GUGULO-740703 format. One record per atom (N, C-alpha, C): residue in one letter; x, y, z. Coordinates in pm, whole numbers, plus 32768, in hexadecimal, padded with zeros to 4 digits. Example, Ala and Ser with C-alpha at 12.3 -4.5 7.8 and 13.67 -1.06 7.14 Angstrom:
A85277DC7830CA84CE7E3E830CA85287EB6830CS85057F1F82C4S85577F9682CAS850A80038313
END
This chain:
X1798D84EDF24X1742D89DDF10X17A4D8EADEB9X1786D935DE61X17B9D9A1DDF5X17BEDA22DE43X1819DA72DE44X185FDAE2DE7EX17F5DB57DE22X17B9DBB4DEAEX1787DC1ADE35X17FADC7BDE13X17A2DCC5DD84X17EFDD16DD64X17F0DD83DDEAX1850DDD6DDEBX184ADE73DE26X17BFDED9DDE8X1791DF04DE5CX173ADF60DE20X1774DFECDDE5X1807DFFFDE0FX1832E087DDCCX183EE08BDD46X1808DFF1DCF0X1851DFCDDC69X17C7E006DC3AX17C6E03FDBC0X1762E05BDB6EX16DFDFE0DB3AX168FDFEEDB2DX1619DF61DB0BX1672DF1CDA9BX16C3DF85DA37X16E0DF4ED99CX1771DF08D9C3X17A5DF3BDA3FX1810DECEDA3BX1811DE72DA8CX17B9DE5DDAE9X176FDDFDDB23X174FDDAFDAC5X16EFDDB0DA58X16E3DD6BD9E9X177ADD1BD9A3X17B6DD6ED9A4X1821DD41D949X186FDCE8D9A9X1883DCE8DA2AX18AFDCA7DA80X1884DBFFDA71X17FEDC16DA81X17A3DB91DA74X17D4DB5ADA06X17F6DBAAD972X17C8DB74D905X184EDB19D8F6X18E6DB54D920X1955DB47D952X195FDABBD987X1931DAB8DA05X18FCDA3ADA56X18C2D9EBDA12X1876D9DFD9E9X1816D962D985X1852D958D905X18B9D96ED8DBX1905D951D83EX1985D915D879X19BAD94DD8D2X1A2BD91CD901X19E9D894D920X19B3D867D997X198ED7EFD9BEX1957D760D92DX18FDD7A4D8ECX18E2D781D867X1964D730D819X19B5D7AED81BX1A40D769D7D6X1A8CD707D818X1A8AD701D8BCX1AE5D69ED909X1A8FD60BD8F6X19EBD62CD8CFX19C7D5A8D8EAX19A8D566D85EX19DDD5BDD815X199CD58BD76AX1A5ED54BD753X1AD6D55CD7A6X1B5ED528D79CX1B9ED58FD74BX1B58D5FDD713X1BC2D66AD6BFX1C12D6B1D718X1C17D6C6D772X1C8ED6D6D79AX1C68D741D842X1CB2D7A6D87EX1C7CD7C6D8F2X1C1ED835D8F6X1BF7D867D868X1B98D8C3D849X1B96D955D88DX1C21D982D8ADX1C6ADA13D890X1C17DA67D83BX1C6EDA36D7BFX1C50DA7BD746X1BF0DA8DD730X1B85DA2AD742X1B0FDA7BD6FFX1AB0DAAAD747X1AD5DA88D7BAX1A75DA8BD819X1A79DB50D843X1AECDB5BD825X1B47DBE1D82EX1AFADC45D7B1X1B21DC22D75AX1ACBDC2ED6BAX1A6CDC6AD6AFX19ECDBF7D6F4X1972DC16D6F3X194EDC9DD736X1989DC82D7CCX194EDD05D835X198EDD6AD803X19E1DD79D794X1A59DE29D78AX19E9DE2CD6FAX1997DDCAD6EFX1925DDF6D681X18B9DE2ED6A4X1899DDEAD716X1815DE4CD774X1822DEB7D7B3X18A1DED1D7DEX18D2DF43D850X1965DF68D80CX195EDFC2D7C6X19E5DFD7D799X1A51E01DD7E1X1A1EE054D831X1A3EE093D8A2X1A75E049D929X1A52DFE6D943X1A3BDFACD96FX1AD7DF75D9F9X1B4FDF72D97AX1BB5DF7AD9D4X1BA8DFE8DA54X1B9CE063DA36X1BA2E0DCDA71X1B49E0D0DAF0X1AEAE09ADAE0X1A88E0A0DB54X1AA1E023DB9DX1AE8DFA3DB8EX1B08DF3CDBDAX1B79DF53DC3CX1BC7DF9CDBD4X1C4ADFCBDC1AX1C56E048DC8EX1BCEE08DDC81X1BEFE11DDCB3X1C0DE0E3DD39X1C59E155DD69X1C94E189DE04X1CC8E0E7DE3DX1CDAE099DDF2X1D30E025DDFFX1DD1E023DE11X1E06DFDBDE46X1E89DFC8DE4CX1EB8DF60DDDFX1EF6DFB8DD78X1F23DF75DCF7X1FBCDF8CDCD2X2007DEFADCC6X2069DF12DC76X2096DEE5DC02X20BADF1BDB72X20CFDEDFDAE8X2152DEA3DB06X2151DE47DA89X21FCDE07DA85X21E4DDCCD9DFX2253DE53D9B0X2279DE41D8E1X22F2DE3BD8C6X22F0DDF2D86AX237EDE12D815X2387DD62D7D4X2400DD71D75CX2403DD17D709X2411DC87D748X2461DC7FD7C8X247EDBFAD7F7X2467DC01D884X243BDB77D8AFX2421DB91D942X23BADBB5D9AFX2365DBDBD94CX22C4DC1DD96EX229EDBAED9D2X22A0DB48D999X2224DADFD9B9X2288DAAADA8FX230ADA84DA83X2325DA67DAD3X2348DAE5DB46X235CDB46DB14X2353DBFBDB81X22D2DBDEDB9FX2270DBE7DB5AX21D0DBE6DB7FX21C5DBA4DC0FX21E4DB19DBF7X21E1DA9EDC55X2222DB09DCDDX229ADAD5DCC3X22F2DB2BDD31X22ADDBA2DD8EX227FDBF5DD6AX2249DC3EDD56X21C8DC3ADDC4X215DDBE3DD8DX20F0DBC7DDABX20FCDB62DE55X2188DB1ADE4CX21B6DAE0DEF7X21D9DB5DDF25X2232DB8ADF23X226EDC1EDF6BX21ADDC4ADF98X2170DC91DF4FX20F4DCE4DF6DX2090DC6ADFA2X20ACDBECDFB0X206ADB85DFE1X2079DB97E0AEX20F2DBC0E0C2X2113DBD3E159X20A6DC2EE193X204BDC8CE142X2029DCFAE17FX1F58DCE2E16DX1F50DC5DE0FCX1ECBDC30E12EX1EB1DBFCE0ADX1E3BDC00E083X1E1DDB98DFF4X1E6FDBF3DF8BX1E48DBB6DF18X1E94DC1FDE82X1E5ADBE3DDF0X1E29DC28DDBBX1DF2DBF6DD30X1E62DC1DDCC9X1E79DBBDDC66X1EFADB99DBF3X1ECEDB46DB9DX1F28DB58DB2BX1EF3DB3EDA7CX1F6EDAFEDA8EX1FBCDAB5DAE4X2050DA7DDAFBX2042D9EBDA90X1FC1D9E3DA5BX1FE4D953DA23X2008D99AD95FX200DDA1CD96CX2024DA21D8FDX1FBFDA98D864X1F6CDA9CD897X1EF8DADAD852X1F13DB5AD87CX1F67DBC6D80BX1F7ADC2FD84BX1F61DCB2D811X1EE9DC9BD7ACX1EB8DCE2D750X1E13DD35D799X1DE6DD8CD776X1D75DDF1D7C1X1D18DD6DD807X1CFFDD07D7A9X1CA7DC6DD7E5X1CB6DC39D853X1D55DC05D848X1D7FDBA7D8C1X1D80DC10D935X1DB8DCA8D92AX1DBDDCF6D97DX1D1CDD1AD9B6X1CD8DD0AD986X1C59DD27D9CDX1C47DC83D9FEX1C5ADC3AD9D5X1C21DBA2DA0DX1C68DBA2DA8CX1CCDDBD4DAA0X1D13DBD3DB1EX1CC7DC48DB5BX1C9EDCB0DB54X1C6CDD10DBCAX1BC8DD0BDBBFX1B9ADC8ADB79X1B1CDC77DB91X1AE2DC38DBEFX1B59DBD3DC4CX1B47DB8FDCA7X1B41DBCFDD28X1AD6DBA3DD76X1B12DBB6DDEFX1B85DB8DDE35X1BA8DBD3DEC1X1B30DC3FDEECX1B76DCA6DEA1X1B13DD09DE93X1B2FDD8DDE44X1B8EDE0FDE68X1BA0DDF6DECEX1BF9DE78DF38X1C97DE3FDF2EX1C98DDB5DF01X1D19DD77DF1AX1D75DDA8DEC6X1DFEDD97DF04X1E7FDDF5DE7FX1E86DDACDE0AX1EC5DDBADDB6X1ECEDD7FDD16X1F46DDA5DD03X1F8DDD2CDCCEX200CDD32DC9CX1FF1DCF6DC07X2014DD51DB8DX1FF1DD34DB0EX2031DD48DAA8X2051DCCDDA49X2098DCEBDA01X204BDCFED99FX20AFDD87D93AX206DDD9DD8A5X20AFDDA4D840X20A9DD86D7E2X20D6DD81D75BX2101DE21D726X2188DE12D716X21D7DE8FD70EX21C7DEF2D686X2146DEA2D64EX2126DF36D5F0X2056DF4CD62DX2045DED5D64EX1FD4DEF8D6A3X1FDEDF3AD734X205CDF7FD786X2055DFA4D7E8X1FFAE04CD7EAX2028E0B3D78DX1FE0E113D776X1F78E10FD7ACX1F31E0D8D732X1E64E092D728X1E6DE07DD7D4X1E9FE025D7F4X1E5ADFCED869X1E96E034D8DAX1EE2E090D901X1F1CE0DDD93FX1EF0E14FD970X1EB7E191D8FDX1E5EE1FDD902X1DD6E201D950X1DC6E15ED92DX1D46E156D94DX1D34E137DA20X1D98E0F4DA3AX1D8DE082DAAAX1DE2E0E0DB0EX1E3CE143DAD3X1E81E1B7DB3AX1EF9E16FDBA7X1F4DE129DB7AX1F5FE0F4DBF8X1FACE140DC2CX1FD1E103DCADX2050E154DD1DX20CDE135DCE5X20F0E0A5DCA5X2197E0A6DC70X2184E073DC07X21CBE075DB98X21FEE026DB3CX227ADFE5DB1BX22A9DF77DB01X2315DF4ADB1AX232BDF38DA94X23B4DF6EDA43X23CFDF82D9A0X2455DF49D9D2X2439DE9ED96FX24D1DE49D997X2517DE58D8E8X24FFDE94D883X2564DE79D82CX2505DE73D7B4X2566DEABD751X24F9DEADD6A7X256ADE7CD663X2539DE2ED616X25B1DE07D59CX2531DDC4D54CX2578DD98D4A5X2527DD6DD452X24E6DCC1D474X247EDCD4D456X2409DC5FD47FX2399DC37D417X2386DBD3D402X231FDBC2D381X233FDC13D32CX237FDC2CD2A9X23CCDC7DD272X2354DCA1D202X22F8DC82D1F9X2271DC97D18CX2210DCF5D205X2207DD14D28EX21CEDD56D2C9X2204DDD1D31EX2291DDA3D327X22C3DE0ED3ABX2352DE0BD395X237EDE43D321X23FDDE4BD2D3X245CDED4D319X2445DF19D319X243CDFA3D35BX245FDFBAD3DAX24A7DFB1D3F4X24AADFBAD485X24ADE06DD4AAX24D7E09DD463X24C7E16BD47DX244EE19BD492X23EFE149D460X2368E166D428X2317E137D4CCX235EE0C4D4FAX231DE088D573X2348E0F8D5EBX23C1E145D5D3X240EE164D63CX23CBE1E1D664X23AAE219D5C1X2355E2B6D5BDX22B8E2B8D60AX228AE221D5E5X21FCE21ED630X21EEE207D6ADX225EE1DFD6E0X2272E1EED76CX22A6E252D7AAX2303E2B8D772X2306E31FD7C6X2295E389D7C1X2249E37CD76FX21F4E3C3D720X2173E3B7D7A3X2177E349D7B1X2101E30BD84AX2128E321D896X21A4E353D8A7X21C6E389D95AX219EE410D960X2161E469D8EAX213BE4D9D922X209EE4C3D932X2083E456D937X1FE2E437D941X1FCDE3FFD9A2X202EE3CBDA07X2021E393DA84X2070E3CDDAF5X2048E449DB0DX2098E4A8DB70X20A0E483DBEBX204CE41CDC25X2045E3E7DCA0X20AFE347DC9CX20EFE323DC45X2135E2A6DC2EX21A0E2A0DC1DX21C7E22EDC52X227EE234DC82X22BCE1BADC0FX231CE1E0DBB0X2361E193DB5AX23C2E13ADBB4X23B0E0D6DBB0X240BE076DBEEX246CE04CDB68X24D3E073DB38X250CE072DAB0X25B8E026DAC2X25C5DFEFDA7DX263EDF9CDA68X26BCE021DA35X2707E039DA60X274EE0A8DA5CX27CCE078D9EFX27D8DFFCD9DBX2863DFF1D984X2815DFB4D8C1X2785DFD6D8E8X2765DFF1D855X274BE073D80DX278DE096D7BEX2790E129D777X2706E140D749X26B7E101D732X262DE102D6D6X25B7E107D776X25CFE0BCD7BCX2574E098D83EX25B3E14DD8A1X2632E178D890X2662E1E9D8F5X260CE266D893X2624E28AD81AX25CAE2F0D7CCX2545E2EBD7DBX250CE288D7BEX2490E281D7FEX2465E2BAD86BX24A9E276D8DAX243AE291D968X2494E315D988X24FBE35AD955X2518E3F5D986X24A0E435D94AX2441E3F1D90EX23D4E47CD904X2362E44FD978X2372E41BD9DDX231BE400DA22X231AE458DABFX22E0E46ADB0BX22F2E4E3DB80X2350E482DBE8X2339E411DBDDX238EE3CCDC6EX23A9E345DC3EX2441E32DDC47X2467E2A3DC3AX249DE271DC9AX24EAE20ADC8BX2519E194DCCCX258CE138DC97X25F7E156DC92X2651E140DC1EX26CDE0ABDC77X26A0E042DC01X26BBDFF1DC41X273FDFA3DBCBX27A7DF81DBF5X2808DF3FDBA3X2802DEB2DB8FX27A8DE82DB41X277DDDEFDB26X27C2DDBDDAB7X283FDDF0DA64X286ADDB2DA00X2822DDD1D98EX288DDDCBD924X2858DDAED8AFX28CFDD4ED841X28C0DCE4D837X291ADC90D7F5X291CDCD3D76DX289ADCB7D708X286CDCD4D6A7X287EDD64D66AX28F0DDBAD647X28E4DE43D61EX28EBDE6FD585X28C6DE16D53DX28C1DE39D4C5X282EDE7CD479X27A9DE5DD4D5X2758DECED4B4X2770DF5DD4E2X27D5DF75D539X27E9DFFED570X2881E00DD55DX2890E020D4DCX291BE065D4ACX290BE0F3D493X28AFE129D474X28D0E1C3D472X286FE208D4C6X2861E276D4FAX281DE2DED544X279DE2EED50EX272DE2B7D583X26AFE2CFD563X267DE37FD559X26E2E3C9D5A2X26E7E44ED599X270BE491D528X2787E466D4DFX279BE4D5D489X27E0E450D3FBX27DBE3DFD425X2806E372D39BX2889E372D3B3X28E6E3A5D40AX2965E39CD3D8X297FE311D424X2A02E2E5D3E9X2A24E22CD415X2A61E25ED4D7X2A49E239D528X2A27E202D584X2AD3E1DCD5D2X2AFEE235D62AX2B8EE1E2D649X2B6FE19FD6D1X2BB3E10BD6EDX2B79E0C5D758X2C1AE086D7AAX2C3AE099D7F2X2C67E042D854X2C5ADFE4D8CCX2CB0DFA0D918X2C91DF67D976X2C18DF9ADA01X2C00DFFCD9F5X2BCFE04ADA77X2B3EE0B3DA1BX2B17E09FD9B3X2ABDE0D6D95CX2AD2E0F7D8F9X2A79E15AD8ACX2A75E193D829X2A3CE21CD840X2A71E262D7BFX2A69E2F6D7C4X2A40E32AD71CX2A1AE37AD725X2A1DE3D8D696X2A68E468D6A1X2A99E4A5D63AX2AB3E516D638X2A5EE598D63DX29BEE54ED619X298CE5BBD64EX296EE5CFD6C8X2976E58AD723X2971E5B4D7A9X2915E539D7EFX28CAE4DFD786X2896E456D7CBX28FAE3F9D7F4X28C9E3B4D88DX2950E348D893X28D2E316D900X2927E29FD948X28EEE255D9A9X28E7E27DDA20X2846E27ADA57X2842E2B3DAEAX2883E280DB35X28B5E2AADBCDX28C5E26CDC31X2867E22BDC55X2859E1A5DC66X281FE126DCA5X2841E17CDD4AX2782E12ADD6EX2751E10CDE11X278EE07CDE2DX2764E028DDC9X2788DF97DDE4X27C3DF4DDD86X2838DF12DD88X287EDED3DD43X28A3DE56DD69X28A3DDBCDCE5X289CDD61DCEAX2987DD8BDCC6X2989DD27DD55X2A29DD48DD86X2A62DCD0DD60X29FFDC59DD55X2A4BDBCEDD79X29E2DB63DD50X2A1FDAEDDD58X29CCDA8FDD44X2994DA89DDB9X2991DAB1DE43X2921DAC5DEA8X2920DB49DEF1X2939DB97DEB7X2954DC13DEFFX291ADC79DED8X2905DCDFDF34X289FDD57DEDDX28F1DDD7DF1AX28F1DE37DEDAX28F3DEC6DF14X289ADF16DF1EX2850DF1EDFA2X27ABDF2ADFA3X2781DFADDFE4X279CE020DFB0X2766E0BCE018X2801E0B5E05FX2878E0C2E035X28D9E0CFE067X2908E068E0A5X28CADFDFE0DFX2917DFA2E12FX28E0DF10E0BDX2980DEB2E0F5X298FDE2BE0BEX291DDDB6E0F2X28E6DD84E0C1X2899DD1BE0C4X28D8DC8CE0D0X28D3DC1DE0D2X28E9DB75E0BAX2832DB4EE077X282DDB56DFE8X27B4DB2CDFACX27BFDA9EDF74X2765DA62DF8CX2768D9EFDF49X26DED9A3DF47X26ADD99DDEC3X2633D957DE98X2644D8D0DE4DX25D4D87CDE28X25F7D80ADE12X25E7D7DBDD6DX25BDD874DD61X25D9D87CDCABX2649D892DC69X2667D84FDBFCX2703D85BDBF4X2751D8C7DB8FX27A6D8C7DBAFX280CD955DB60X280CD9E0DB85X282ADA19DB5AX2870DABDDB92X27D1DAFDDB48X27D5DACDDAD9X2749DAFCDA9BX26C7DB08DAFAX26B0DA93DB5CX2626DA8DDB9DX266BDAC1DC2EX26ECDAE4DC56X26E8DB24DCD0X26ADDBCADC93X26F9DBF3DC0DX26C7DC7CDC00X2617DCA4DBCFX25F0DC39DBCAX2552DC3CDBCAX2532DC38DC5DX255CDBF8DC9DX2550DBE3DD18X2564DC7BDD6FX25C2DCC5DD45X25DDDD48DD75X25A2DDBDDD3DX256FDDBFDCCAX24DDDE1EDC96X248FDDF1DCCDX2444DD91DD03X23BEDD6ADD4BX23DDDD79DDBBX243EDD8FDE22X245FDDADDE8DX245DDE68DEA5X247EDEA0DE53X249DDF14DE3DX23FADF69DE0EX23A9DEF4DDE4X2342DF23DDC9X22C8DF03DE3FX22E4DEBADE6BX22B3DE79DF06X22B8DEE3DF94X2326DF37DF78X2340DF6ADFFFX2303DFFBDFDEX22D9E013DF42X2276E085DF46X21CFE083DF8EX21D0DFDFDFAFX2140DFB6DFE6X2167DFB3E098X21EEDFB2E091X21FFDFBCE146X2235DF2BE16AX2279DEE2E117X2299DE4EE129X2330DE72E151X2372DE38E190X23F3DE3FE1B0X2464DDB5E152X24B8DE03E10CX24F5DDA3E0D1X250EDD01E100X2524DCFBE17DX2532DC84E1B0X24E5DBFAE1B2X247ADC76E1E1X2405DC37E1DEX2397DBFDE126X23E1DC5CE0BEX23D9DC4FE04CX23E4DBCAE018X2484DBCFE013X24F3DB52E002X24D0DACFE05EX24AEDAD7E0A0X2486DA83E104X23F3DA13E0D2X23AADA72E089X233DDA3EE04EX2348DA16DFBEX23BADA4DDF83X23C4DA13DEFCX2429D98DDF23X2460D95EDF79X2484D8F0DF7EX2401D85DDF5EX2450D82FDF4FX23F4D791DF39X23BDD788DEA8X23CBD7FCDE3FX2395D808DDD9X23E5D7C1DD81X23E4D75BDD4EX2471D705DCFAX2431D6EFDC62X23A7D70BDC3DX239ED72ADBB4X232BD7AADB78X2304D7BADB25X2295D836DB17X228AD7FFDA88X220CD7F0DA9EX21ADD7BBDA0AX2207D745D9D0X223ED6BDDA02X2296D683D9CBX2331D6A0D9B7X234AD732D9BDX23D2D73FD9AFX2428D718DA2EX24A4D6D7D9EEX2509D683DA63X24D5D62DDA5AX2463D5EDDA73X2420D568DA9AX2452D4F6DA31X2485D485DAA6X24A4D3EEDA63X245DD3B1DA57X243AD37AD9A3X23AAD302D986X2435D2C5D94DX23BDD237D933X23DDD1DFD908X23CBD1DFD873X2430D1ABD840X2428D1B7D797X243DD147D758X23A5D130D74BX2369D07CD705X2393D026D779X23A0CFB1D743X23D7CF18D786X246ACF05D790X24B0CF8ED788X2530CF89D79CX258ECF51D7E7X2534CF6DD870X258FCF78D8F2X25CDD01BD911X25E0D060D892X2630D0DDD89EX259BD16BD8EAX25F2D18FD900X25ACD22ED928X25D4D2A3D909X2592D2E6D8E7X257CD383D8B4X2580D3E6D90AX25DAD425D901X25D9D4CED954X25A8D517D8E2X2504D53CD910X24F7D5B0D8A6X2530D64ED8CDX2532D693D817X255ED71ED844X2514D742D7BCX2500D7C1D7BFX24C0D81ED77DX2516D869D723X2536D874D6D2X2584D8E5D677X2527D91FD5FBX250FD973D606X249DD998D58AX24D5DA2DD522X255DDA5DD555X255ADAB2D4FFX2625DAB9D4EAX2671DB02D4FAX2704DB19D4DEX2721DB2ED584X26D3DBB4D5F1X26FBDBD8D65DX26C6DB22D6A4X2676DAFCD6B2X265EDA91D6D8X26ADDA1DD6C6X26E6DA15D656X2746D9A7D620X27CCD9A5D65BX27D0DA40D67CX2870DA6BD6E2X2866DA4ED76AX27DDDA5CD7A6X27B8DA39D80CX27F7D9AED80BX27B4D94DD7E1X27A0D8DCD7F4X282ED898D7EAX2885D8CAD77DX2934D8A7D762X2979D8A4D7D0X295CD904D83FX299AD945D8BDX2974D8D7D922X28F8D8BFD911X28A8D838D95AX28EBD7ACD974X2905D7B5D8E9X2958D732D8C0X29C5D73AD8CDX29FCD78BD8EAX2A9AD79CD8E8X2AA4D79CD99BX2A65D7C5D9D0X2A5BD7BCDA70X2A1CD725DA9FX2A23D6D1DA44X29EED642DA67X2A55D5B2DA4BX2A2BD545DA66X2A89D4D6DA2DX2A70D4CFD984X2AD6D4BAD956X2AD7D4A4D8CDX2A61D43ED895X29C6D467D86EX29B6D3F1D830X2990D413D79FX2950D37FD77CX291CD3B0D6F6X288BD40BD700X287FD438D660X2821D49ED662X27D3D4A7D603X2741D45FD611X26F3D474D599X26A7D4F7D57DX26B2D527D506X265ED59ED4D3X25F4D597D482X2584D5A9D4CAX2510D5AFD49AX24D5D624D451X24B9D629D3C5X24A1D6BAD38FX2441D6AAD334X23D8D701D33DX2375D732D317X239AD7C1D2C6X22F2D7B7D259X231BD86DD223X2296D84AD203X2217D860D273X2199D873D273X216DD8FAD279X2104D904D28BX20A4D970D29FX20DDD9E0D30AX20CCD96AD379X2109D9B9D3FDX2187D9DAD429X21E8D995D3CAX226CD9BFD3E2X2291DA0FD37FX2248DA39D314X226BDA99D2B3X2289DA5ED235X2295DA5FD1A9X2277D9FDD13EX2301DA03D12BX233EDA79D138X23DEDAA9D0F4X2451DA87D124X24A7DA0CD143X24BAD9A8D17AX2563D9E2D15CX2593DA4DD114X260ADA86D106X265DDAC8D182X262BDAE4D1F2X2689DB14D260X26B5DA9AD2B1X26CCDA2DD270X2714D9BED2B5X27B3D9E2D276X279BDA23D1F6X2846DA5AD1CEX2885DA9ED217X284BDAE9D267X288DDB43D2DEX28BDDAF4D36FX2882DA82D37BX2891DA28D3FAX2930DA08D406X2968DA07D454X29E6D9BFD459X29F3D94DD485X29C5D8DCD417X2999D848D420X2A36D800D453X2AB2D84FD410X2B5FD82FD41BX2B6FD7FBD4BBX2B05D85FD52BX2AF8D81DD5A0X2ADED79DD5B9X2ABBD74DD580X2A91D6C8D583X2B0FD669D54FX2B73D6A5D52CX2BDBD64FD512X2C01D5E3D593X2C1ED566D569X2C33D517D5EEX2BDFD4D3D61FX2B2DD4E0D5FFX2B09D47BD61AX2A9BD436D5A8X2A7CD3E5D5C8X2A30D39ED58CX29B6D3E4D52BX2975D405D4B3X28E2D45ED4ACX287ED3E7D455X282DD412D44FX27D7D3CDD425X273AD429D40AX2704D422D39DX26B9D479D361X2660D43CD341X25D0D484D35BX255DD442D332X2507D4DDD329X2491D4AAD316X2416D51FD301X23EAD534D28EX23A9D584D267X2358D5CAD201X23BFD60FD158X23EAD644D1B0X2480D65DD166X24EFD647D182X2520D5BAD196X2575D598D1BCX25E2D57CD145X25AED5A4D0DAX261AD5D7D068X265CD637D059X2619D695D064X264FD71CD092X269CD73FD0DAX269BD6DDD17DX2705D6F3D1E7X2760D670D1C4X2771D602D162X2798D597D143X283CD62BD106X27E3D66FD081X2840D6A2D047X28B1D721D081X285BD76DD0FCX289AD7CCD13EX28F3D776D192X28D8D701D1DFX2930D6B5D228X29D2D6B2D1B0X29BDD688D143X2A2BD646D0F1X2A4ED6CDD0DDX2A4DD723D0B1X2A73D7CBD0A9X2ADBD7E4D139X2AA4D7ABD198X2ADFD7BCD20CX2B30D76FD25FX2B39D706D1DCX2BB8D67CD1D6X2B99D651D281X2B00D60ED29CX2AD4D5D8D2F8X2A96D540D2BDX2AE3D4EAD2E1X2AC5D457D2BDX2A33D44CD32AX29F1D404D2BDX2970D3F0D303X2914D375D25BX289AD342D2D3X285CD30AD295X2802D329D27EX277FD2FFD21EX26FED324D219X2694D29BD22CX260FD2F4D271X25C4D24AD28EX2523D2A1D296X24C9D232D2A0X245AD286D282X2443D2C5D2F8X243DD2ABD36AX2403D2C2D402X2486D2E1D47EX2459D2F5D4CFX24B4D307D553X24A2D25AD55FX2448D216D57BX2438D19AD5A8X24A6D149D551X248ED180D4DFX24FAD10CD478X25A3D12AD460X259CD18FD4A9X261AD1F0D4DAX2669D196D558X2617D198D5A7X2613D16ED60CX2645D0CED61DX2606D091D5D6X2628CFE0D5C5X26B5CFFDD592X26CDD031D543X276FCFFDD52BX27CDD044D584X27A4D05ED603X281ED0A2D635X282CD025D6C5X2897D025D706X287ACFC0D765X289AD00CD7F0X2861D07BD803X2850D0D0D88EX27CED0D9D8B1X27F6D0FBD949X27B1D0FAD9AEX2769D156D994X27AED1F1D99BX275DD271D96EX2786D2C2D8E4X273BD318D8CBX27A4D365D85DX2735D3DFD84DX2740D46CD828X271AD4C4D801X26B9D4E1D789X2673D4FBD76AX260DD52DD6FFX2607D5BDD70EX2618D600D68EX2607D67DD67BX25ADD69BD62CX2541D6ACD650X24D6D6ABD5C0X2499D774D5F5X2462D788D555X2424D817D532X237CD7EFD579X2344D845D564X22DAD898D5BAX2256D7E0D58AX2247D7C8D4ECX21C4D775D4EDX220AD6F9D513X2291D701D4D1X22F6D655D4E8X22EFD63DD59AX2308D68ED5FFX22F1D68BD685X2252D668D6B8X221FD683D658X2185D652D697X2157D5F2D658X218AD5C6D5E2X2172D548D5A8X21A7D4CED603X2238D4ECD62CX2261D486D690X2200D477D723X21E2D4C1D732X219CD4E3D7CCX2125D4A4D7BBX20E8D497D73CX2053D442D722X2062D3D5D710X20FAD38AD6FBX20EBD2FAD6A9X2150D2A5D757X2183D302D79AX21F7D2A8D7F2X21ACD2B7D879X21DDD25AD8D6X21CCD28AD949X221BD2ABD9C3X2210D2E8DA03X227AD333DA77X22ABD2A1DAB0X2322D2C2DAEEX236ED26DDB47X233BD257DBE2X22F9D1F9DC04X22ADD1DADC8CX233DD1E3DCC6X233CD22EDD5CX2380D211DDD3X2340D1F5DE2DX239ED1E7DE94X2348D180DF29X2335D21CDF8DX2395D287DF7FX235CD315DFC5X22D6D322DFA8
END
C-alpha cells in the first residue's frame, strides 16, 4: 500500500511528489535508470519550492566538496542510522533533483544525509536549511565547469551568513575551505588532511602566497589554519575533542579515515557518540563500486576499482596504491561530458609516482594518457579496454584506476567477485 503524503504539505507539493513517484517508477520499469533525476526534475517543475517544504523542521545534514562526497555521505548515513531511519542520496545524484528524490521518500520525519554538488550547495542549502554541512575540500574538477576554486569558496562563505542555525564541519587543512567556513556562525574544525595543495597556493583572503610547514599553513594577512577539534593522527588513530581514540573502518586508506572523522563530527551534532558512529561505519567495504573487486573478462584476473577524477583524487589514489602490495595498474581514462571535456589537468598529476609498476592504459582518451606517461618516463602499454589489458597479465589481482565515466562503464560491463561470506 502506498504511503500517503503528510497533510502538512501543500496540495501543490503533494501533487509534485506524486509526479516524482510516478516518473521514477516508470524510468525503472523501462530500464532507463533509477529515476531519481527525471522524477526530481519533474517534481521541481510542478512545485519550485518543494525542497523547502519537504525539509522543513527535519534533521538534515549536507555533504559537499570536490572529492569524497559519496563516501562521506554513505558513512554519515550509517552513523545517523543508529538513531533511526535515514533518507539519503548516497548513490551520487547530488544536484537539486537528486536531493529532492531522497527527501521525497518516506518516512518524511526521518533524518537526512544528503550529498550536494559543490556548485549547487548554496541553492540547495538555502532551501533545506540543514543543521550541519560537511565541507570536505575544494580543488579543480571538470575544467569546463568548476575550474575557479576561489569562486566556490566565496559562494560557500556567503552561504554561511544565510544559514545562522547551521554548523560547518570543515576541513581545517584546506585553506579554501577554512576561509569559506570562517564566514559561518558555527564551525567544527577537523584535520582530515590535504595531500593535493596546488589549488590552494595563494591566500583566498588577500591573494598572497601561503606559507606551509608540517603543522599547518598561514598567511601574513592573519589567515591561518584553525586549531582542529578532531584530527586524523595515524592510520588507525583519531584525536577526538581532546582524547585519543583507536579508529578503524573497513574502507582503505587515510583519506577514508578522514572522511569518517568528518562524518562522525557531523553525527555528534545529532546526538551520536563517536564510538557508535565508527562502529556503524564498519562493514562498509565499497561505495558505489569504489574499492570493489571485479572479474575482468575471462582472464581470471580480478581488478580492484579505484576512482580518480581530478588531480586531488589521483594524489589520494597514489597514496593508497603505495600503501598496498606493488601490483600492475590499469589506467582507464575518458574525457566525456561528465568528466569534463578538457583533459589537460593530467599534466599536473605526479604520474612519476607509478615508477616500478607495470602500467597499462585504456579508455576513450588513452592516447592523451599515453603521451602524459611517456613524458613522466613511465613504461606502459596501450589496450582497447580494461579486460584486454587484464588478458595480457599473469596476475590474480590488479588495481584499476578510472575517472568518472570510465569507472561507470567498467561497472556496467563486469561482474563483482563473489565471496562465501
